[in-house]
C-alpha angles and dihedrals in degrees: 000000000000115000115257115252114261117266116257115255090248142009125226123200132162115264090001135102126274108239115210113191088330090279108086132038135197122194115223110205096200131048110264118200109219116240128209111243126188122201121209124184135167135193122219127189116204107211102187147357125214110223089332088295107149091201091073113061139123125231106216103184138002133187134175135201123234129212090272090061089245118134118226140150115269111212095208092045094046092047091055091050090047090055092050090048091050091048095050091044090052089050090050090048095050092047093051093045098045113125110264111227130191107213123202123187143185123243094261092055100046095108093049089046091056091050091050091052091049089061095068143005089231093079120076119192120223130185134226125207107238107194136151135224121235089265093056098254118132120274104192132176132184108209118222093006093172090054091073095055110131093011132118107252133194134182123207107212137190118196096187093143140008091255096059092042088059095052094046098048093070089054092047091052094044102050097064090055094058091088093260124163094239142341130224125186112205107199106165094186122039096207102199093055095116091053100070100107131093107198096162137026106272097034110132116218099216091181089064091047094052090046091052090049092054090045089065098058107134114263115249127218088271093053134254122006118264115225120203114195135158132231098340108207104240122034094221092061090079085073093056093079122093130227094267092074133052110214117206108197111205132176139220095212095096087062089055094049092053091050093050091054087061095056117107089231096043090133090060101053123129124184119223125195116204092215144354092272092061090045091053091049103047112015095094091056092048100035093123091069126076106262134223120189121198126194138188119241127185119239110180107308094341132085110217127194115234132176108253098186139349136056122260099179114128092357135121097234122202116200109215126197138145098246145356129212116162092358096225094130092050092050092050089051091048092055093049093048094048090047087056095054109271109159097202131016126197134168139216129192127165095217118041100193097161099171115204091017093291087160086083089076091072115082129191120254111210089186138312101032108085092143094066108023142031127242091212135003111192123194132162127236093256089114104048096185092060091047090060091054100047103036110126089005109122134250086033122093124177117220108198122229090203098108092045092050092046088053093048091054090061095058 
């Protein structure tokens, strides 16, 4: 005869005692209806940690227990854990196999360089000694130059003035010749972008001159230099660069789109372009928003901003352009949009140049005054000197390019 099944560890009956191992009893004053309970447990073995980062681990084995207290492998459960294991293994693989980059920087871009390095462990910051001789000319030294042999190297530049351009060019030309695997020049703002036109014989297109200067950076062991820049002013300028440099043209617009999603009135946003040039540059990236296009028309000796298409009435209008200097065009657009019924007016530019502290012209609108002040004014940190001046100064907010640059260095 088959053996009788083992007795349960306790018996449960209405209005009777609860027997525990036949040695203790507990009287239940009210009827208690027994409930079916199922216990499920699993065992995981963590095989390894990557730099003590709990996010990267591997589950080696898992089991679960069914209602009969018997342990068996559950196909669905095991499959889910296998997927988790594969995902974490892929994450671990990608982290370990990310391209290691040594990033140098100039004095102006130190803060941005630190933000870039904080995005990933694959970027190592290295400093340069920026000195001057008694006559004022640069005295520059790259510490441990032999230590970067065979490595991927990048330099984060800021061409905010002719003087700093001159002192950085020797470094940019020297780094590729130190037997490095590849060289990337990160120049968030291409500063001579507005000087691309020749309207009269004798005009000098300094944008072309700077592009030609960068196109002659020495070739490293890995090939031509890669150039990462954001929202270059004139579209034709991408063709100014020669074959010895590989320009990568990025944009700050994705940062703006993410910021707009966080606004409380994100469903009431319209995008305004101050002229046809801004529309041509950005409208494809912002095509999901209602669009307003402004234009300049000449009346006598004056050029007046008019709305060419679109309806601002009752909307939070965000004026979008690639850069701002004096801000005159933005202010003229602001007045027209407010006169046509915009309830809030904000602005975004990738490059906030603001010479002679022209940012002081832009006041903060706390509500109800779109004709004289801005609700928000977003810029990126492509112009570090401006960032220092406007940080914590409403309506200005700085959207950092750090994550975008970090991703570009992995290309």
